[in-house]
C-alpha positions, -999 to 999 in steps of 0.1 A, spaced: 276 -26 -79 247 -21 -55 212 -16 -65 191 10 -48 163 0 -27 135 23 -15 111 14 12 76 32 11 57 23 43 26 37 61 -9 26 70 -35 12 47 -52 37 24 -24 66 32 -18 66 -8 14 45 -11 4 27 -43 -6 60 -60 25 77 -50 48 47 -58 33 43 -94 34 81 -99 71 82 -89 80 52 -108 64 66 -141 83 102 -135 117 85 -127 111 62 -156 105 91 -180 136 108 -168 156 78 -181 160 57 -148 151 19 -147 123 13 -121 112 -21 -107 84 -28 -80 79 -51 -53 43 -54 -37 35 -72 -5 3 -87 9 -9 -111 38 -27 -128 11 -30 -132 -28 -47 -118 -57 -32 -84 -53 -50 -53 -69 -16 -33 -66 3 -59 -85 -20 -57 -115 -20 -20 -113 18 -17 -115 21 -43 -143 -6 -26 -164 15 6 -160 44 -13 -175 68 -18 -147 84 -51 -140 66 -62 -106 73 -88 -80 53 -100 -52 59 -112 -16 27 -129 -5 11 -145 25 32 -123 50 49 -90 54 84 -83 43 97 -88 80 81 -123 83 89 -134 47 124 -117 45 138 -146 22 112 -140 -1 118 -103 -1 154 -110 -9 145 -136 -38 122 -110 -53 148 -83 -50 175 -104 -66 152 -117 -93 145 -82 -105 180 -74 -104 189 -103 -125 161 -100 -149 160 -62 -156 189 -47 -137 170 -17 -123 184 15 -111 159 15 -83 135 -11 -67 107 5 -49 91 -17 -22 58 -12 -6 52 -31 27 18 -41 40 1 -12 53 -5 -26 87 32 -35 90 59 -17 113 92 -24 130 109 -21 95 140 -6 108 148 -37 128 133 -65 106 140 -53 72 163 -22 69 189 -35 95 192 -68 80 196 -54 45 221 -28 59 241 -55 79 237 -86 58 234 -74 21 252 -41 18 274 -54 -11 240 -61 -31 216 -32 -21 219 5 -10 189 10 13 173 45 11 161 63 41 128 47 53 97 67 39 63 66 58 32 79 44 7 94 68 -28 100 56 -33 138 68 -71 138 64 -74 109 89 -44 113 113 -65 122 143 -55 132 180 -65 96 190 -39 82 166 -11 107 175 -16 100 212 -20 62 206 -51 59 227 -63 30 205 -46 -3 193 -46 8 155 -32 42 168 -2 25 186 7 9 152 4 43 133 25 59 159 52 35 157 53 38 119 59 75 125 84 70 152 108 49 131 104 70 97 133 90 86 110 107 58 72 112 70 52 121 39 19 138 49 -3 127 22 -37 144 9 -28 176 21 -52 192 -4 -80 180 18 -70 198 48 -62 236 58 -28 249 58 -33 257 97 -40 218 100 -9 208 79 13 229 104 -4 212 133 3 179 120 40 186 112 42 200 150 25 165 159 49 143 138 80 163 152 69 158 188 68 121 180 102 118 158 122 152 159 147 135 137 124 131 107 121 152 77 83 160 70 71 165 35 35 177 29 22 160 -3 -8 160 -26 -13 136 -53 -39 159 -68 -18 192 -68 17 176 -70 29 193 -39 58 178 -23 64 152 -52 95 167 -63 113 165 -29 101 129 -27 117 121 -61 149 137 -49 151 116 -18 142 81 -37 168 91 -66 196 104 -45 226 87 -28 210 91 7 210 59 26 193 49 57 208 60 91 177 50 111 176 30 142 150 5 155 123 19 179 110 -5 205 77 -20 199 52 -42 218 46 -72 197 14 -82 217 -2 -47 208 12 -49 174 -4 -84 168 -37 -71 183 -38 -42 159 -32 -65 129 -58 -89 141 -85 -61 143 -87 -63 104 -102 -87 81 -82 -91 49 -101 -101 17 -88 -107 -17 -109 -118 -45 -108 -124 -84 -134 -128 -109 -133 -135 -147 -163 -132 -171 -170 -123 -209 -189 -92 -220 -198 -74 -251 -194 -39 -233 -197 -28 -197 -191 5 -179 -162 -3 -158 -165 30 -136 -200 21 -129 -192 -15 -118 -162 -5 -97 -181 22 -78 -212 0 -73 -191 -26 -56 -173 -1 -33 -207 18 -24 -222 -14 -15 -192 -27 6 -195 9 24 -231 4 32 -222 -23 58 -195 -6 77 -189 25 96 -165 46 74 -139 47 104 -139 8 100 -129 7 62 -90 8 61 -91 3 26 -111 -15 -3 -98 -16 -38 -112 -27 -73 -94 -32 -103 -110 -41 -135 -89 -53 -167 -102 -62 -203 -92 -64 -239 -98 -25 -243 -92 -9 -208 -81 -11 -171 -93 9 -142 -86 11 -105 -107 26 -77 -104 28 -41 -124 34 -9 -109 49 21 -130 58 50 -159 71 30 -138 86 3 -142 67 -34 -112 79 -56 -102 67 -92 -65 58 -89 -58 51 -124 -73 46 -160 -60 31 -191 -78 29 -225 -117 33 -227 -140 38 -199 -158 5 -213 -145 -29 -209 -150 -54 -240 -143 -89 -242 -126 -111 -217 -127 -92 -181 -108 -98 -150 -119 -82 -117 -96 -80 -87 -113 -69 -53 -93 -62 -20 -108 -53 14 -90 -43 46 -116 -37 71 -122 -38 109 -144 -69 107 -144 -108 113 -133 -126 83 -165 -143 77 -187 -111 78 -163 -95 54 -163 -123 30 -201 -123 30 -203 -85 27 -180 -84 -3 -193 -113 -19 -228 -99 -19 -217 -66 -30 -200 -80 -61 -227 -103 -70 -252 -74 -66 -233 -51 -87 -227 -77 -115 -262 -88 -115 -274 -49 -120 -253 -46 -149 -265 -79 -165 -235 -102 -156 -247 -135 -146 -221 -161 -158 -186 -156 -139 -159 -173 -123 -153 -163 -87 -124 -173 -63 -114 -155 -30 -100 -158 4 -106 -139 36 -87 -141 69 -71 -121 97 -33 -117 99 -16 -140 123 10 -126 151 42 -112 133 72 -135 135 101 -117 118 128 -137 102 153 -111 118 148 -84 146 181 -65 148 185 -38 175 210 -18 157 222 -14 121 258 -12 112 
């Protein structure tokens, strides 16, 4: 018996984690057993803590994308099957990753067909940030986003509540000009538009029929290297602390140091004995992604900070460290343990790169 594996890709800040957790909750409520796989170039992932806090069995593939850590992906997927026997595994690749048809989907279909049934590749596109420059790939980052759209079997236009109906139509046409075979689903996490269509694809018998799309790995590597990747973890103890205020302060202070266009994504998650809260900054938009329990943290607290920003690693690390320390100091927290890491991803070196799936 095979386990269904759903890959949900898309660029940083498109809303993948929010969609995946929302879909997992609804599918779980309908009686389906769901497990998740998170992925990052580093460690100390906000997304993993968020998913586990929501009650989902979650595995991680760290220090590299699924394509470059394919054996780790298989170990994670097999581990979940052995542990909880899920009906579906939903896997979220690194947001700057592309060429998934050749490096992940094709190997799964060719080499592991007896274990996993791979759903059609789904890619999220942030409709509020999908500019003509990106569509026409005039920039390095635009090239990467363009390729993500070109290889998708389902393109989910996220955050459509932020744009007009006319703009939605324009973006659908733009996606179809790049990838006529893709099904386009306009989606809003706020209104729920398109969510039923997404769930039907995830929980169907449809399997991937897509084909790899050529990609220039030199340009791909340059696009990933534009970004600094920051992951930080703090622990401290408080009698009472406003978690919303702390998270929003940290993200606002990070935003002060960068052009909004350069902030691909920044995330903060706080977890205590009494609550958990997650906030994100994309572009200049601050959003609350999830809340559990009280607004106020009490007792032992863990704080996770992730940043994906067009910046040198050295500058990004300094900016986020200063933002965190400033926010904690303003809220009276002076005693804490702080570990972090910051880097730019290396050149992609996939385990497999198959030209065609069988």
